[in-house]
N, C-alpha and C positions, 0 to 999 in steps of 0.2 A: 163655233162653226166647226161642220165635221168635213173631214178630207177623205174621200174614197180613193183608195189605189188598189191596183190589181194584184200588187205584191206587198206582202207583209212577212216581217221577221217571224219564225217560229217563237212560240212562247216557251217559258220555263218546263211546261208539261210535255210539250212535243219533243223538246231535246231530250228530257229525261226517258220519254217513250222510245226515241229512236236509238238511244245509248243502249237501254235494257235489251230493246229487240236485238240489236247487234250482239251484245252479250249472250243472250238465249241462243241465238243462232250458231254462234261460237261454240258453246258447250253442247248443243244438239250435233254439231258437225264432228266434234271430238268423240263424243260417244257413239256415233255412228261409224267412224273410222277405226275406233278400237274395240269393235264388235261385231265383225263379219262373219255372217252365218253362209258358208258357200253350199251351193248345190253342184255336184259334179256331173258333169255329162261328156263321159268318153266314150269314144267310138272305135279307137285304135291304139297302137302301140304307146301313144302318149299319155294313155289312162294309167299305165303301170307306173311311169314316173309321178304322176298326179297322186297317185296312191302314197307313194313315198314321201310326198310332201307332208301328209296328215300323220305319218309314223313318227316314231319318238326320235329318231336321229335327226331329223329336219326340225322338229318341234315348232308347229305352226301354232300352237296355243299361246305361245309368248309374244305372239303378235297380236292376239284376240281374235284368231281366225279359228272357230269352234266348229269341227265336224260333228253335229249333232244328229244328223239324220237326212236323207235325201227327200225332203217334201218342197216343191216349188213354192207353197204357200207360206212357209216359214223362212225361207231364204232370201238374202238380199244381195248375193253374188253368185254368179254363174260362172264356172270354170269349163271352158269348152275346149276339148282336146280332141284330136283326131281328124281324119277327114270327113267333111260333111258334103254329102251328095245333095242333088236337088229334092229328091224323094225326103231325105232326112231334114232338110231345112224347114219344112213345113211342121214336122213334130218339133224341131227346136223352139221354132217361133211360138208354138203353142205353149210349151213349158215355160218361155221367156214371159210371155203375156200372162201365165198366172202366176207370176211373181209380184209380190206387194211393191209399191213405190217406196223410196228410191230403191231401183236395182242396177247393179253393176256387173259388168262383163269382163272377163279377162279371156283372151285367146292363146291358146297353147299348142305350140309347135308350129312347124313350116307349113303343114297342110291347112291350119286354119288362117295363118297369117296371109299365105300367097298361093295357096293351091299345092304347095309342095311338089313332090314327084309327079303328081296327077294334075298339073295345072294346064295341060293342054287336052284333057279328057273332055267328052262331051256331057257328062253328068256330075261334074264335080264343082262345087262353089269355090271361086278363086279369092278365098278370103271372107271370114264371117262378116267383116264389116260392111259387105254389100247388103246384108239383110239385117243387121241389128247393129246399135251404136257399141263400139267396143272402147273401154276405158284403158286398157294395158295390154300390151302384146308380149308373148314370152317366145323368140325364136327359137329354131333349133330342131334337129330330127335325130333322136328325141331331146327335149331340152331336159337339163340338169335339175334336180330337186332345189337346188340353191337359187336357181333362177326364179322361182316360185315366190321365194322370200323378197326378191329385189321388185317383182311385179306387185306384190301386196304392199310393199312400201310405197311404190310409186302411187298407188291407189288411194292410200291412206292419206298421202301428201294431197292428192287431188282433192278428196272429200274434205279435209280440213281447209283447204284454200278456196272452197266452192267452185271448182274448176272441172268436176266429172261431167261427162255426158249426160248422167240423169239430171244433175243440176243445171246444165246448160239448156236442155229441151224442155224445162220447166216440169218434170216428173216428180219434183220434191216439193214437199210442202214446208214452208219456212213457218217461224213462230209470228 
């Protein structure tokens, strides 16, 4: 006599597959978090501090942030620094859309976080989180280069724990 039930326990192969899938995703997220290729998008004074982040004093290479060249098609992290106007926002979104998935965003400086000195201007975006998902914010006018290290560490933790904006929005392919 056969019993039909709507619920069945997973078999041995399903359990092994689920564990293997979780292990593979953990390894992939570890690799993603430790090999970030940034694209710099600097428009104002914060770009100078962003340049020192890639220099030898701060040494971003030890965190796995490799400044290899500014090509949006090879980058997975965009560092946006400086004032973003409404005209520039379209160009920024164009560059952002050219990046492959998963893509991560760090907003640099007071102008990117909240509009900064130009918060009441008619042509300034008051924070780029209004036009694209931002994973980490670096406040300050201009921010210190050491704050970039903290933001990268926060982003790496979010990537390892599957909590980044790219992973929440479904823009990431899991194994």
